[in-house]
C-alpha positions in Angstrom: 8.0 14.0 -12.1 9.6 13.8 -8.7 8.6 10.9 -6.5 7.5 13.4 -3.8 4.8 14.9 -6.0 3.5 11.6 -7.3 0.4 9.8 -6.1 1.3 6.3 -5.1 -1.3 3.7 -6.1 -2.0 1.0 -3.5 -4.0 -2.1 -4.4 -6.1 -3.4 -1.6 -7.2 -7.1 -1.7 -9.6 -9.0 0.4 -9.5 -12.8 0.8 -12.9 -14.0 1.9 -11.6 -17.5 2.7 -9.3 -16.2 5.5 -11.2 -12.9 6.0 -8.1 -10.7 5.8 -6.8 -7.8 3.7 -3.5 -7.2 2.1 -2.0 -4.5 -0.1 0.8 -3.9 -2.6 1.8 -1.1 -5.0 2.6 -1.1 -8.7 4.3 2.3 -8.0 6.5 1.6 -5.0 8.7 -1.5 -5.0 8.6 -3.4 -1.8 5.4 -2.0 -0.4 3.4 -4.8 1.2 0.9 -4.7 4.1 -1.7 -6.8 5.7 -4.4 -6.5 8.3 -7.6 -7.8 9.7 -9.6 -4.8 8.5 -9.5 -2.3 5.6 -8.6 0.5 8.1 -5.7 -1.6 9.5 -4.3 -2.5 6.1 -4.4 1.1 5.0 -2.6 2.2 8.2 0.1 -0.4 7.7 0.5 0.5 4.0 1.0 4.2 5.0 3.7 3.2 7.5 5.4 0.9 4.9 5.3 3.6 2.2 6.7 6.3 4.5 9.5 3.9 5.6 10.4 2.9 2.0 10.4 6.5 0.9 12.4 7.7 3.9 15.0 5.0 3.1 15.1 6.4 -0.5 15.8 9.9 0.9 12.3 11.3 0.3 11.3 13.6 3.1 7.8 14.5 2.0 5.0 12.1 3.2 3.6 10.0 0.4 0.2 10.7 -1.2 -1.5 7.3 -1.4 -4.5 6.4 -3.5 -6.1 3.2 -2.3 -7.9 1.1 -4.9 -9.9 -2.0 -4.5 -8.3 -4.9 -6.3 -9.7 -8.3 -7.2 -8.1 -11.4 -5.5 -7.8 -14.2 -8.0 -6.4 -17.4 -6.3 -4.4 -19.6 -8.6 
């Protein structure tokens, strides 16, 4: 399956201690984003995914699937 047609999963975490969000992706190496709100982190993740795919030569905008992830501090 071509990368253009794949849905890219994006994990969205919330840290209640510092009241911030961040995101990463098991499907797109290097994707990382952070923000003060869920909306902001999703916007930043879209920008990061578009940039990473553009650098890889993919012209089609990514289809992102945002999923809530559980933050487990070590």
